[in-house]
C-alpha positions in Angstrom: 50.1 -61.7 -48.3 53.3 -62.7 -47.3 53.7 -66.4 -46.9 56.6 -69.1 -46.6 56.9 -71.0 -49.9 56.3 -74.6 -48.4 52.8 -74.8 -48.8 52.7 -73.4 -52.1 55.4 -75.8 -53.7 53.8 -78.8 -51.8 50.8 -78.3 -53.7 52.5 -77.3 -56.9 54.2 -80.9 -56.8 51.3 -82.7 -56.1 49.4 -80.8 -58.8 52.0 -81.2 -61.5 52.9 -77.8 -62.2 55.6 -75.0 -60.9 55.6 -71.9 -59.2 57.9 -69.3 -60.6 60.6 -67.5 -58.8 61.2 -63.9 -60.5 64.1 -62.0 -59.2 63.3 -58.5 -58.3 65.8 -55.8 -58.7 63.8 -52.4 -57.7 60.3 -50.9 -57.5 59.1 -51.5 -61.2 60.3 -55.2 -61.0 58.3 -56.0 -57.9 55.3 -54.1 -58.8 55.1 -55.8 -62.2 55.5 -59.3 -60.8 52.7 -58.8 -58.2 50.3 -57.0 -60.4 50.8 -60.1 -63.2 50.5 -63.0 -60.5 47.2 -61.2 -59.0 45.9 -61.0 -62.8 46.9 -64.5 -63.3 45.6 -65.8 -60.0 49.0 -67.4 -59.3 51.0 -67.8 -56.7 54.5 -66.5 -56.9 58.1 -66.6 -55.4 60.1 -62.9 -55.7 63.6 -64.1 -55.4 66.3 -61.5 -53.8 69.8 -62.1 -54.5 72.5 -60.6 -52.0 73.6 -58.3 -54.6 70.1 -56.9 -55.5 69.3 -56.8 -51.9 72.2 -54.5 -51.4 71.3 -52.4 -54.5 67.9 -51.9 -53.3 69.2 -50.6 -49.9 69.1 -53.7 -47.8 66.8 -56.6 -46.6 64.8 -54.3 -44.5 64.0 -52.0 -47.5 63.0 -55.0 -49.4 60.5 -56.1 -46.8 59.0 -52.8 -46.1 58.6 -52.3 -50.2 57.0 -55.5 -50.7 54.6 -55.4 -47.9 53.7 -52.0 -48.9 53.3 -53.0 -52.4 51.1 -56.0 -51.5 48.8 -53.7 -49.3 48.7 -50.8 -51.6 47.9 -52.9 -54.7 45.7 -55.3 -52.9 47.5 -58.4 -53.8 45.4 -61.5 -52.7 47.7 -64.4 -54.1 50.3 -66.1 -51.9 53.6 -64.2 -52.2 56.8 -65.7 -50.9 59.9 -63.1 -50.5 62.8 -65.6 -50.8 66.5 -65.1 -50.4 68.2 -66.4 -53.6 71.8 -68.1 -53.3 72.4 -66.7 -49.7 75.5 -67.1 -47.6 75.0 -68.6 -44.0 75.4 -65.0 -42.7 72.6 -63.5 -45.3 70.3 -66.2 -44.2 70.3 -65.0 -40.6 70.1 -61.6 -41.8 67.1 -62.0 -44.0 65.1 -64.2 -41.3 65.6 -61.2 -38.7 64.0 -58.6 -41.5 61.2 -60.7 -42.0 61.8 -63.0 -45.1 59.5 -65.7 -44.7 61.9 -67.9 -47.0 65.5 -68.3 -47.6 67.9 -70.5 -49.9 71.3 -71.6 -48.3 74.0 -72.1 -51.3 76.4 -74.4 -49.4 77.1 -76.1 -52.7 80.7 -74.3 -52.8 81.4 -75.9 -49.5 82.8 -79.5 -48.8 79.6 -81.7 -48.5 80.1 -82.1 -44.5 80.4 -78.4 -44.1 77.1 -78.1 -46.3 75.2 -80.5 -44.1 76.4 -79.1 -41.0 75.4 -75.5 -42.0 72.2 -76.8 -43.4 71.1 -78.7 -40.2 71.4 -75.3 -38.0 69.9 -73.4 -40.6 66.7 -75.9 -41.1 66.4 -75.9 -37.2 66.3 -72.0 -36.9 64.2 -71.3 -39.9 61.5 -74.0 -39.3 61.3 -72.7 -35.4 60.0 -69.4 -37.1 57.8 -71.1 -39.6 60.5 -69.9 -42.3 60.7 -72.2 -45.4 64.5 -73.1 -46.6 65.9 -74.2 -49.7 69.3 -75.8 -50.1 71.5 -76.6 -53.3 73.5 -79.4 -54.3 75.9 -79.6 -57.3 76.9 -75.8 -58.3 74.4 -74.2 -61.0 76.3 -73.0 -64.1 76.9 -69.3 -65.4 77.3 -66.3 -63.5 75.2 -65.3 -60.4 76.4 -62.5 -58.4 80.2 -63.1 -59.5 80.0 -66.7 -59.1 80.6 -68.7 -61.9 79.7 -72.3 -62.3 79.8 -74.6 -65.6 76.4 -76.2 -65.1 77.5 -79.7 -63.2 74.9 -82.6 -62.2 74.5 -83.2 -58.7 75.0 -86.5 -57.2 72.0 -88.1 -56.2 73.1 -89.7 -53.0 74.5 -86.4 -51.6 71.0 -84.6 -52.7 69.5 -87.3 -50.2 71.5 -86.5 -47.6 70.6 -82.8 -47.8 67.0 -83.6 -48.5 67.1 -85.8 -45.1 67.9 -82.7 -43.1 64.3 -81.5 -43.3 64.7 -78.9 -45.9 61.2 -77.8 -47.6 62.8 -77.8 -51.4 66.1 -78.8 -53.2 67.8 -77.3 -56.0 69.8 -79.9 -57.7 72.3 -79.1 -60.6 71.2 -81.0 -63.5 73.0 -79.1 -66.5 71.0 -75.9 -66.0 73.2 -72.7 -65.8 72.3 -69.0 -64.9 72.0 -66.2 -67.9 72.0 -66.7 -71.5 72.8 -70.5 -72.6 75.6 -70.8 -74.8 75.2 -72.4 -78.3 77.0 -75.6 -77.1 74.8 -76.2 -74.1 74.2 -80.0 -73.7 70.5 -79.6 -72.3 69.3 -80.8 -68.8 70.1 -84.3 -67.6 66.8 -85.9 -67.1 68.5 -89.1 -66.1 70.1 -87.3 -63.1 66.7 -85.5 -62.2 64.7 -88.7 -62.3 67.5 -90.4 -60.2 67.1 -87.4 -57.4 63.6 -87.7 -57.6 63.6 -91.3 -56.9 65.7 -90.8 -54.1 63.9 -87.5 -52.5 60.4 -88.6 -53.1 57.7 -85.8 -52.1 60.4 -82.9 -52.0 59.5 -80.3 -54.2 62.7 -79.8 -56.7 64.0 -76.5 -57.9 65.2 -75.6 -61.4 67.6 -72.6 -61.4 68.4 -71.0 -64.5 64.8 -70.8 -66.1 65.9 -68.4 -68.8 66.3 -70.0 -72.2 65.3 -73.8 -71.6 63.2 -74.9 -74.3 59.2 -75.2 -73.1 59.3 -79.0 -73.7 62.4 -79.6 -71.3 60.5 -77.1 -68.7 57.4 -79.3 -69.0 59.4 -82.5 -68.8 61.3 -81.4 -65.8 58.0 -80.2 -64.0 56.7 -83.9 -64.7 60.0 -85.2 -63.0 59.3 -83.3 -59.8 60.4 -79.6 -60.3 57.9 -77.5 -58.7 59.8 -74.1 -58.5 61.4 -72.5 -61.2 63.8 -69.6 -61.3 63.6 -66.8 -63.8 65.8 -63.6 -63.8 67.8 -63.0 -67.0 64.7 -63.0 -69.2 62.9 -60.2 -67.5 66.3 -58.1 -67.5 66.4 -58.7 -71.2 62.7 -57.8 -72.1 63.0 -54.9 -69.5 66.2 -53.6 -71.4 64.6 -53.9 -74.8 61.5 -52.3 -74.3 63.7 -49.5 -72.5 66.0 -49.4 -75.6 63.2 -49.1 -78.1 61.2 -46.0 -75.8 64.8 -43.8 -76.2 65.7 -45.0 -79.8 62.2 -43.9 -81.0 62.9 -40.7 -79.2 59.8 -40.9 -76.8 61.9 -39.3 -74.0 62.3 -36.1 -76.0 58.5 -35.6 -76.6 56.7 -33.4 -74.0 57.7 -34.9 -70.6 58.9 -38.1 -72.1 62.1 -38.0 -69.8 59.6 -38.5 -66.4 61.1 -41.8 -65.2 57.4 -42.7 -64.5 57.0 -42.7 -68.4 60.5 -43.5 -69.2 60.2 -46.9 -67.1 56.8 -47.8 -68.0 57.4 -49.9 -71.2 60.0 -51.9 -69.4 57.6 -52.3 -66.7 55.1 -53.7 -69.1 57.6 -56.2 -70.9 58.4 -57.6 -67.4 54.7 -58.2 -66.9 54.5 -60.0 -70.4 57.5 -62.4 -69.7 56.1 -63.1 -66.3 52.7 -64.0 -67.8 54.1 -66.0 -70.6 56.1 -67.9 -67.9 53.2 -68.8 -65.5 51.2 -70.0 -68.4 54.3 -72.5 -69.6 54.4 -73.6 -65.8 50.9 -74.2 -65.2 50.6 -71.9 -62.2 47.6 -69.8 -63.4 44.5 -70.2 -61.6 46.2 -71.9 -58.9 46.3 -69.5 -56.2 
């Protein structure tokens, strides 16, 4: 059933594992992720960027589809539907549509403005029992046209945002969205440890989970990361499986052009990627 992400992440932080946020792009994506979460008995967060929501026909469509799949597929593990990198306005649209978790990305605003907007959103979200994530220090790479180079957040700024009562915090520690370049310097565990020290029990979020080596992921979890976002990796495995199906000429055999057949290998590939991540994050069996 749909829940806010607060309890699942508190539990993850206390249990030293992380819950994966897997971004959804369409029906196949959502269905594959939900089925894998159920199979792994793992809590899961479905991330929805503003661009993906627009592509899928709006926030109401996304909520309707997710609730319908949870009921139709008999999904019993906790599922949070979460706005990813939302603007101030998008946060309100999502709350109205029935999202129980939102992320306000005020990282590009001056810190004072980020604080003011976050404060208002925390009050309004909590009044409806909706969980809220905030961000300090822009995450590198490209996300819906926003490009950042992977800077490290200021731990004192993280504390000032954490003290506003957000439920979990995304802090830049050198991580980036998308594929990591060959000259990537790695995660700054020094920054992460300093942030964890100042924010205490607050679950921390690692964006750009695609391509970070497994040992770094495990170390980040040991330092307080309880939510890890994955998007590009599922897109790459979906594309590779779809490419293979067409290159093997399977779309030309019988009714191989039927979209249900054409998209099936890609959907299976997403399931394999999600399962691998849930095992790495330690969330299997934690529902």
